[in-house]
C-alpha positions in Angstrom: -47.3 -2.3 -3.8 -43.8 -0.8 -3.9 -43.0 0.7 -7.3 -40.5 3.3 -6.2 -37.7 2.1 -8.6 -40.2 1.8 -11.5 -41.3 5.4 -10.9 -37.7 6.5 -10.8 -37.1 5.0 -14.3 -40.3 6.7 -15.5 -38.9 10.0 -14.2 -35.5 9.3 -15.9 -37.2 8.6 -19.2 -39.2 11.8 -18.9 -36.0 13.7 -18.2 -34.3 12.4 -21.3 -37.4 13.1 -23.4 -37.4 16.7 -22.2 -33.7 17.0 -23.2 -34.4 15.5 -26.6 -37.2 18.0 -27.2 -34.9 20.9 -26.0 -32.2 19.8 -28.3 -34.4 19.1 -31.4 -34.8 22.7 -32.6 -31.1 23.6 -32.5 -29.7 24.8 -35.8 -26.3 23.4 -36.9 -23.8 21.8 -34.7 -23.1 18.2 -33.8 -25.8 15.5 -34.3 -24.2 13.3 -31.7 -25.9 14.8 -28.6 -29.4 14.0 -30.0 -28.2 10.4 -30.6 -26.8 10.2 -27.0 -30.0 11.5 -25.5 -32.1 9.1 -27.6 -30.0 6.2 -26.5 -30.4 7.2 -22.8 -34.2 7.7 -23.3 -34.6 4.2 -25.0 -32.6 2.5 -22.2 -34.5 4.3 -19.4 -37.8 3.5 -21.0 -36.9 -0.2 -21.6 -35.8 -0.4 -17.9 -39.4 0.2 -16.8 -40.5 -3.1 -18.1 -37.3 -4.9 -16.8 -37.9 -3.5 -13.3 -41.5 -4.7 -13.3 -40.5 -8.1 -14.5 -37.7 -8.4 -12.0 -39.4 -7.0 -8.9 -43.0 -8.4 -9.5 -42.3 -11.5 -11.6 -45.2 -13.6 -10.3 -47.8 -11.0 -10.9 -46.5 -8.8 -13.6 -45.9 -11.3 -16.4 -49.4 -12.7 -16.5 -50.9 -9.2 -16.0 -48.7 -7.9 -18.9 -49.9 -10.5 -21.3 -53.5 -9.5 -20.6 -52.6 -5.8 -20.8 -50.8 -6.3 -24.2 -53.9 -8.1 -25.6 -56.0 -5.0 -24.9 -53.7 -2.6 -26.8 -54.6 -1.4 -30.3 -52.5 -2.7 -33.2 -50.8 0.8 -33.4 -49.9 0.7 -29.7 -48.5 -2.8 -30.0 -46.6 -1.8 -33.1 -45.1 1.3 -31.3 -44.0 -0.7 -28.3 -42.4 -3.4 -30.5 -40.7 -0.8 -32.6 -39.2 1.0 -29.6 -38.0 -2.2 -27.9 -36.4 -3.3 -31.2 -34.9 0.1 -31.8 -33.4 0.1 -28.2 -31.9 -3.3 -28.9 -30.4 -2.1 -32.2 -29.1 1.0 -30.4 -27.5 -1.0 -27.5 -26.5 -4.2 -29.1 -26.0 -3.7 -32.8 -25.6 -0.8 -35.3 -27.5 2.0 -33.5 -30.9 3.4 -33.6 -32.8 3.2 -36.9 -33.7 6.9 -36.9 -33.4 8.8 -40.1 -31.7 12.2 -40.1 -33.0 14.7 -42.6 -33.0 18.5 -43.0 -35.7 21.0 -42.1 -35.8 24.6 -43.4 -35.9 27.3 -40.8 -36.5 31.0 -41.7 -34.2 33.4 -40.0 -34.9 37.1 -39.8 -38.6 36.8 -39.1 -40.0 37.1 -35.6 -43.5 36.5 -34.5 -44.6 38.4 -31.4 -47.1 36.9 -28.9 -50.0 39.0 -30.4 -49.3 37.4 -33.8 -47.5 40.3 -35.4 -44.7 39.3 -37.7 -41.5 41.5 -37.6 -39.0 41.1 -40.3 -35.5 42.3 -39.5 -33.7 42.5 -42.8 -34.2 40.0 -45.6 -35.2 36.6 -44.2 -33.0 33.7 -45.1 -33.6 30.0 -44.8 -31.1 27.8 -43.0 -31.4 24.2 -42.1 -31.4 22.1 -39.0 -31.4 18.3 -38.6 -34.8 16.6 -38.4 -35.0 13.1 -36.8 -37.7 10.5 -37.7 -38.5 6.9 -37.3 -40.4 4.8 -39.8 -43.0 2.9 -37.8 -45.4 0.5 -39.5 -44.6 2.2 -42.8 -45.1 5.8 -41.6 -42.5 8.5 -40.9 -42.9 9.7 -37.3 -41.0 12.5 -35.6 -38.7 10.9 -33.1 -39.7 13.1 -30.2 -43.4 12.5 -30.9 -43.0 8.7 -31.1 -41.0 8.7 -27.9 -43.6 10.9 -26.1 -46.4 8.5 -27.2 -44.3 5.5 -26.1 -43.6 7.0 -22.7 -47.3 7.8 -22.3 -48.1 4.2 -22.9 -45.5 3.1 -20.4 -46.9 5.5 -17.8 -50.4 4.2 -18.4 -49.1 0.6 -18.1 -47.5 1.3 -14.7 -50.6 3.1 -13.5 -52.9 0.3 -14.5 -50.6 -2.4 -13.1 -50.5 -0.5 -9.8 -54.3 -0.1 -9.8 -55.1 -3.7 -10.7 -52.9 -5.3 -8.0 -53.0 -4.5 -4.3 
């Protein structure tokens, strides 16, 4: 079965997740790039299901109903949340992520052997932290996105394995 375009969308979602993770620890600066990357990730991830529905309509839709029924409530909740958040991002008021502040100590360095080196008096500065509230729990955006992408990757692999 030909899934080349689906795998391309998986690779695209992985790319944007990597960029989100790279951007996340930055101190200060503009919060917009994180939002742009999240929007791109959500759109790429959602396109995986769209591609399967469009390119394999006769087999994918009944298979997907069965696959969804085997998911845990937490997995179903995560998928629903991410689909809804993508729809909010693209069609309404934007992603429902929360932006907080996380303290970061500057002036302290940990070497690979575990030694702590302090160069001057350490100070605490702050960087943005991004979270979703999913099923009543705060989840770090990059962790939730990583879990969602792992589910989508599993879905594609199982679809490919189940159908010749």
